[in-house]
N, C-alpha and C positions, 0 to 999 in steps of 0.2 A: 287532454285527454291522455293517458300513461300508456306506452306500447304492451301489447299483449291484453288488451281491453276491448270492449265493445260496448256499444250504447244505441236503443232504439232512436228512430226520427221521431220529432215533436209532429210531422206533418206528414201527410201522403199524397204522394205522387200517382197519376196514372202511368208512368212509364211503364212498360214491360221488359223484360230482358232482351228482345230482341231490338229494341231500341239504343242500346248500348254501344257504343264503338269499343274494339278491342285495341288496345295500348302495344301499337308496334315499334319497334326502333328500325334504325335507319335501313333504306330500303324495304320494307314493309317485313323485315324479321322478327321473331319475338323476342321479347324483352331480357335483355341479360340478369333480370331477376325476376325469373318466372314465380307465378303463385303456388301458394302452399298447397301441395294434393288436398288434404286433410280440410283445408277452408274451401278449395273450389268445391268438394264434393258438398259441402253445407249449404251450397248457394251464393257463397260469397263472391265477388269479382275482382280482382287484382287490379285497382286504379290507377295507383300513382306511386313513386318513392320520393318521399319529401325529407326536407331538414324539419327538426323536431321542433324549431321555432314557428313553423308554419302548422304545427299539427292541429292547433284547437281552431285556426281559420278556415281551414278544409273541413274540419268535422263539421262546422256550423254548417259551412255551403252545401255539402253532401246530406247533411240531415235537414235543411230549409228545403230540399227538394224530394225529401220524402225516404230518405236511406237509412238504415242502420250502417253504422259505421265501426269497423274495426283496424286499430293500430297494430303493427307487429314489428320488433326489433329486428331487421336484417341479422344474416348468419351468414357465414361462407358458403353454405348448403344451396343459398340463393342464385350463385352465381355460375355460369357457365364456363367451360375451361379457358375460355378465350378472354375473360376476365378476372383471374385468378390474381392478377398483380394488383388489381384493385380494391379487391373484395376488403382487404383489411382495414382500408382506410374509411371506403364506404360504411362496413359494418357498424363502427364507431360515432358516426355521424348522421345516418339516413335511417328513416323508418318506412315500411312498406304501407300504403293507406288501402284497405278492401270494402267494400260495400256489398249491402245486398237490399233488396227490395224491402221493405217492413212488411212483415206478414201479417 
């Protein structure tokens, strides 16, 4: 699946958004690459940051549990001030994966 694309899951799950676990960093802090506000407003949940080589595997896993999947390329804006040093490297090698329950 290419970054910036979305697709609906093939199956449906009875999970609700209340069943989803938040992604937290060390010490329970917010992730260094928080979710895109526009996607979050559309009901997407930031799930993980992954190497592009694993995107198809993760997409298939999330779809098999009833989620739509959206893959987005990282940008420097995804990182907080404490992560600026690594942002350039991560932006070229990782993507963010979002899911939402199939409507």
